[in-house]
C-alpha positions in Angstrom: 38.4 -28.8 -31.3 35.7 -27.5 -33.7 33.0 -29.0 -31.6 34.3 -27.3 -28.5 34.7 -24.0 -30.4 31.1 -24.2 -31.8 29.7 -25.0 -28.3 31.5 -22.2 -26.5 29.7 -19.2 -28.0 26.3 -20.8 -27.3 27.4 -21.4 -23.7 28.6 -17.7 -23.4 25.3 -16.4 -24.8 23.4 -18.6 -22.3 25.5 -17.3 -19.5 25.0 -13.7 -20.6 21.3 -14.2 -20.8 21.3 -15.8 -17.3 23.4 -13.0 -15.9 21.1 -10.3 -17.4 18.1 -12.1 -16.1 19.6 -12.4 -12.6 20.6 -8.8 -12.7 17.1 -7.7 -13.6 15.6 -9.8 -10.8 18.0 -8.3 -8.2 17.3 -4.8 -9.5 13.5 -5.4 -9.2 13.9 -6.7 -5.7 16.0 -3.7 -4.6 13.5 -1.2 -6.2 10.7 -3.1 -4.3 12.7 -2.7 -1.1 13.1 1.0 -1.8 9.3 1.3 -2.3 8.6 -0.4 1.0 11.1 1.8 2.7 9.3 4.8 1.3 6.1 3.6 2.8 7.8 3.2 6.2 9.4 6.6 6.0 6.2 8.4 5.1 4.5 6.7 8.1 7.3 7.7 10.4 7.2 11.3 9.1 3.4 11.6 9.6 3.5 10.3 13.2 6.6 12.2 14.2 5.1 15.4 12.8 1.9 14.7 14.7 3.7 14.4 18.0 5.7 17.6 17.2 2.5 19.5 16.4 0.8 18.4 19.7 3.9 19.3 21.7 4.1 22.8 20.1 0.4 23.4 20.5 -0.5 26.4 22.8 -2.9 24.9 25.4 -3.9 28.3 26.8 -1.9 27.8 30.0 1.7 27.4 31.0 2.4 23.9 32.3 6.0 24.4 33.1 6.7 25.1 36.8 3.2 24.1 38.0 2.6 21.4 40.6 -0.7 19.7 41.1 -2.0 18.2 44.4 -5.3 16.2 44.3 -7.4 16.7 47.4 -10.1 14.5 48.9 -11.1 16.0 52.2 -14.3 14.0 52.4 -12.3 10.9 53.1 -10.9 12.7 56.0 -14.4 13.4 57.4 -14.9 17.0 56.2 -18.2 18.1 54.7 -20.0 21.3 53.6 -18.7 24.4 55.4 -16.0 22.5 57.3 -14.7 21.1 54.0 -14.6 24.6 52.4 -12.7 26.0 55.5 -10.3 23.0 55.4 -9.4 23.6 51.8 -9.1 27.3 52.4 -6.6 26.6 55.2 -4.6 24.2 52.9 -4.4 26.9 50.2 -3.1 29.5 52.6 -0.5 27.1 54.0 0.6 26.1 50.5 1.1 29.8 49.6 3.4 30.3 52.6 5.8 27.5 51.6 9.2 28.9 50.6 9.6 28.9 46.8 5.9 29.1 46.0 5.1 32.0 43.7 1.3 31.6 43.7 -1.3 28.9 44.4 -5.0 28.4 43.8 -7.6 25.6 43.9 -10.0 24.3 41.3 -12.5 21.5 40.8 -10.1 19.9 38.3 -7.0 20.6 36.3 -6.4 20.6 32.6 -6.1 17.2 30.9 -6.9 15.4 34.1 -9.5 13.2 32.4 -12.3 14.7 34.4 -15.0 17.0 32.9 -17.9 18.9 34.5 -20.7 20.1 32.1 -23.9 22.0 32.7 -26.7 23.7 30.7 -26.4 27.5 30.5 -28.0 30.3 28.5 -27.9 34.1 28.7 -30.5 35.4 31.3 -33.9 35.7 29.7 -33.4 32.9 27.2 -34.6 29.3 27.8 -32.0 27.0 29.4 -31.4 24.1 27.0 -32.4 20.6 28.2 -28.9 19.3 27.3 -25.5 20.4 28.8 -23.9 22.8 26.4 -20.8 24.2 28.3 -17.9 23.0 30.4 -17.8 24.3 34.0 -14.8 24.7 36.2 -14.8 25.9 39.8 -11.7 28.1 40.2 -10.3 29.8 43.3 -8.7 33.3 43.7 -5.5 33.8 41.6 -6.3 30.7 39.5 -5.6 32.3 36.1 -2.4 34.0 37.3 -1.1 30.6 38.6 -1.9 28.8 35.4 -0.7 31.8 33.3 -4.0 31.9 31.4 -4.3 35.4 30.0 -7.2 37.5 31.4 -8.6 39.4 28.4 -11.2 41.5 30.2 -12.6 42.1 33.6 -11.1 40.5 36.7 -10.1 37.3 38.4 -12.0 35.7 41.3 -10.9 37.1 44.7 -12.0 36.9 48.3 -15.1 38.9 47.7 -16.5 36.0 45.7 -16.8 33.7 48.7 -20.5 34.8 49.2 -23.2 36.4 47.1 -23.7 37.5 44.4 -22.8 34.5 42.3 -20.3 35.4 39.6 -18.7 33.7 36.6 -15.8 34.1 34.2 -16.2 32.9 30.6 -13.7 31.9 27.9 -13.5 33.3 24.4 -15.5 30.5 22.9 -18.4 31.1 25.3 -18.4 34.8 24.7 -18.4 34.3 20.9 -21.2 31.8 21.1 -23.6 33.6 23.4 -22.6 37.2 23.2 -21.4 37.7 19.6 -20.3 41.2 18.7 -20.6 42.6 22.3 -18.9 42.4 25.6 -20.2 39.8 28.1 -18.9 41.8 31.1 -21.8 42.6 33.5 -24.2 40.3 31.7 -26.0 37.5 33.4 -26.3 33.8 32.5 -28.6 31.2 33.9 -27.0 27.8 34.6 -28.0 24.5 36.1 -25.3 24.6 38.7 -28.1 24.7 41.3 -31.7 23.4 41.3 -33.5 25.4 40.3 -31.0 27.1 37.9 -29.4 30.2 39.2 -28.1 33.4 37.7 -24.4 34.3 37.5 -22.9 37.6 36.7 -20.0 37.6 34.3 -17.0 39.5 35.7 -14.2 38.4 33.4 -13.2 36.9 30.0 -10.1 34.7 29.7 -8.3 33.1 26.8 -9.5 29.7 25.5 -7.6 26.9 27.2 -7.6 23.1 26.5 -9.1 21.1 29.2 -10.2 17.7 27.8 -7.8 16.7 25.0 -5.0 18.3 23.0 -6.7 17.1 19.9 -10.0 18.9 20.5 -10.7 22.6 20.3 -11.6 24.4 23.5 -15.3 24.2 24.2 -17.4 27.1 25.6 -16.4 27.2 29.3 -17.8 28.9 32.4 -15.6 29.3 35.5 -17.5 29.7 38.7 -16.0 30.9 42.0 -14.6 27.8 43.8 -15.7 28.9 47.3 -19.3 29.4 46.0 -19.3 25.9 44.3 -16.8 23.6 46.2 -17.2 20.0 45.1 -15.2 18.0 47.6 -12.7 16.2 45.4 -10.5 19.0 44.0 -6.9 20.0 43.2 -4.4 22.6 44.3 -2.3 24.3 41.6 1.0 25.6 42.8 3.4 27.7 40.7 7.0 27.2 41.8 9.6 29.9 41.7 12.5 27.8 42.8 13.7 24.2 42.7 10.9 21.9 41.8 12.2 18.9 43.7 12.7 21.0 46.9 9.2 22.6 46.6 7.6 19.2 46.0 9.2 17.9 49.3 8.2 21.0 51.2 4.6 20.9 50.0 4.4 17.2 50.9 5.8 17.9 54.3 3.4 20.7 54.9 0.2 19.1 53.7 0.6 15.3 54.5 -0.2 15.7 58.2 -3.7 16.9 57.3 -4.4 13.7 55.4 -3.7 10.8 57.7 -5.9 8.5 55.6 -4.7 9.5 52.2 -1.1 9.8 50.8 -0.5 13.2 49.2 0.7 13.0 45.6 2.5 16.2 44.4 3.2 15.9 40.7 4.2 18.3 37.9 1.5 19.5 35.6 3.9 18.7 32.7 3.7 15.0 33.6 -0.1 15.1 33.5 0.0 16.7 30.0 2.6 14.2 28.8 0.5 11.3 30.0 -2.1 12.3 27.4 0.5 11.8 24.6 1.5 8.2 25.5 -0.1 6.8 22.4 1.3 9.5 20.1 4.8 9.0 21.5 4.6 5.2 21.1 3.4 5.5 17.5 6.1 8.0 16.7 8.8 5.8 18.2 7.6 2.6 16.5 7.0 4.3 13.1 10.4 6.1 13.4 12.1 2.8 14.3 10.6 1.0 11.4 11.3 3.9 9.0 15.0 3.9 10.1 15.2 0.1 9.7 13.6 0.3 6.2 16.1 3.0 5.2 19.0 0.9 6.5 17.8 -2.2 4.7 17.3 -0.3 1.4 20.8 1.1 1.7 22.3 -2.3 2.3 20.4 -3.8 -0.6 21.6 -1.0 -2.9 25.1 -1.4 -1.7 25.1 -5.1 -2.2 23.7 -4.9 -5.8 26.1 -2.1 -6.8 29.1 -3.9 -5.4 28.1 -7.0 -7.2 27.5 -5.0 -10.4 31.0 -3.4 -10.2 32.6 -6.8 -9.8 30.7 -8.2 -12.8 31.6 -5.2 -14.9 35.3 -5.0 -14.0 36.4 -5.8 -17.6 33.9 -3.3 -19.1 35.1 -0.6 -16.7 38.7 -1.4 -17.5 38.0 -1.1 -21.3 36.3 2.2 -20.8 39.2 3.6 -18.8 41.7 2.2 -21.3 39.8 4.1 -24.0 40.0 7.4 -22.0 37.1 7.4 -19.7 37.7 9.7 -16.7 37.3 8.5 -13.1 34.5 11.0 -12.6 32.5 9.4 -15.4 33.0 6.0 -13.9 31.8 7.2 -10.5 28.8 8.8 -12.2 28.0 5.6 -14.0 27.7 3.8 -10.7 25.8 6.6 -9.0 23.4 6.9 -11.9 22.6 3.2 -11.6 21.8 3.7 -7.9 19.6 6.7 -8.6 17.8 4.8 -11.3 17.0 2.0 -8.8 15.9 4.5 -6.2 13.7 6.5 -8.6 12.1 3.3 -9.8 11.3 2.4 -6.2 10.0 5.9 -5.4 7.8 5.8 -8.5 6.2 2.6 -7.3 6.1 3.6 -3.7 4.6 7.1 -3.9 1.1 6.0 -5.1 1.0 3.3 -2.5 2.1 5.8 0.2 -0.6 8.2 -0.9 -3.3 5.6 -0.7 -2.2 3.8 2.5 -1.5 7.0 4.5 -5.1 8.1 4.1 -6.0 5.2 6.3 -4.3 6.8 9.3 -5.8 10.3 8.8 -7.8 10.1 12.0 -4.6 9.5 14.0 -2.9 12.6 12.7 -3.0 16.2 14.0 -2.1 19.4 12.3 -1.3 17.9 8.9 -3.0 15.8 6.2 -2.1 12.2 5.3 -0.7 13.4 2.0 1.4 16.2 3.5 3.9 17.4 0.8 6.6 18.1 3.3 6.6 14.6 4.7 6.5 13.0 1.2 9.4 15.2 0.1 11.5 14.4 3.2 11.0 10.7 2.6 12.0 11.0 -1.1 15.1 13.1 -0.2 16.1 10.6 2.5 15.9 7.7 0.1 17.9 9.6 -2.6 20.5 10.5 -0.1 20.7 6.9 1.1 21.1 5.7 -2.5 24.0 8.0 -3.1 25.6 7.0 0.2 25.2 3.3 -0.7 26.8 4.0 -4.1 29.8 5.8 -2.6 32.0 2.7 -1.8 31.2 0.8 -5.0 31.7 3.9 -7.1 35.1 4.6 -5.6 36.1 0.9 -6.1 35.1 1.2 -9.8 37.0 4.4 -10.2 40.2 2.7 -8.8 40.1 -0.1 -11.3 43.5 -0.4 -13.1 42.7 -0.9 -16.8 45.7 -3.2 -17.5 45.1 -5.3 -14.5 41.4 -5.8 -15.3 42.2 -6.7 -18.9 45.0 -9.1 -17.9 42.7 -10.7 -15.4 40.0 -11.2 -18.0 
C-alpha cells in the first residue's frame, strides 16, 4: 500500500507535465495556423482591393450600353475610296437601326489590344525620330457615342471628310505640348503621311484609357477617320433600348454586306472585362484560400478550446463552487482564444508585411502594406476567434459544480 501511495504522486506529476507539454504544443500549432491564415487573408485583401480599384476606375468613356462591331472591308474586296464609301454606308445604316441612339467609326476601340503610334510635334518644331503619341482615327459623333467629355472646341463632323486636315487632342497631349495655353487653332506636324503633314487642332477631350487600365492615358491625337481610314476598323454603337434586340438587329442589317466574314456584335463592357481576367482569377483564388485559411483557423481554435474545457472541467467546477460567475467563466475561455489569436497575429504580421511586398507589381491603387487590408485581416481573425470560442465558452458556463466534483 505504501509503495503504491508513494508511486502515485510521481505518476500524477508526470501526467501533469505531459498534459502541460501537450497543451503548449497544441497552442503553438493553433497560433501558427492563425499566422498562416493572416498571410492568406492579407493576400486575399490585396488582390480583391486591386480588382475593386480597377473596376471603379474612370476610363474616360462610358462602356455601358455600347456595342462594338469589327470591320474588315478589305477581305470583301473594297479598297481606297470604295472602302471609305462602303464604311460610310455601313455607318449610316447602323444609325437607322431602331434603338440606336448614336453610332460612329474608329480605327480601334479602347482596350482592344491594338495601338497606333506616330511622331508628332507642334508646327515649327522638329518632329522627333521616335513615336511619341498615340493616334486614333475617329469618325463624326465619336466622343458623344463613347461619352468622352469634350472640353473645348468641337467634334469631327462631315466637313472633315476633305481638306484641311484636322485633329483633336487629349488633355495629356495639350499639357505636354501646349503648357499654359490653349491648343485650339494651333497646328501640329505628324508622321501620319510621308512626308509629315500639318494638322489643325479643333478640339480638346478628356483623357481616356486606351491600352491598359493599369497605365495612365498617354498623349493622344485623334484624326478625322474619313481623312485617315485604315481598312480594319470598328463601329461603336450606343444602344438606347434592349441590348439583345439591338445586337440582333445590327447583325441582321450588316451581315449581308459581309458574305465572307461573320459579323461579331459584342458589348464594349465584355471587351473591358476581358482585360481583367488575370485580376479576377487572382482575386478569386486568393479569396478562396483566405476563406479556407480562416475556416481552418476557426476549426483549430474550436478544437483546442473544446479540449481545454473538457480537461479543466474540475477546475471550472471548483471556481463556480467558490462563487465564480458564469460571465467570468465565459471570459476565461474567450481570453484564451484571444491570446492564441494575438500570438498568431504577432507572428504573422511581420511575415505578411515582408511577403506582401513581393506582389507589389501586381497591385493597383494601393500599397502592399495597406493599413486597411492589414486591419481587416486582423479584425477578421479576432472575430473568428471569438466565434470559435462561443460554443466551448457556453459549455464551460453550463458546468454543474457538484456534478463536476462528483465526477472527479
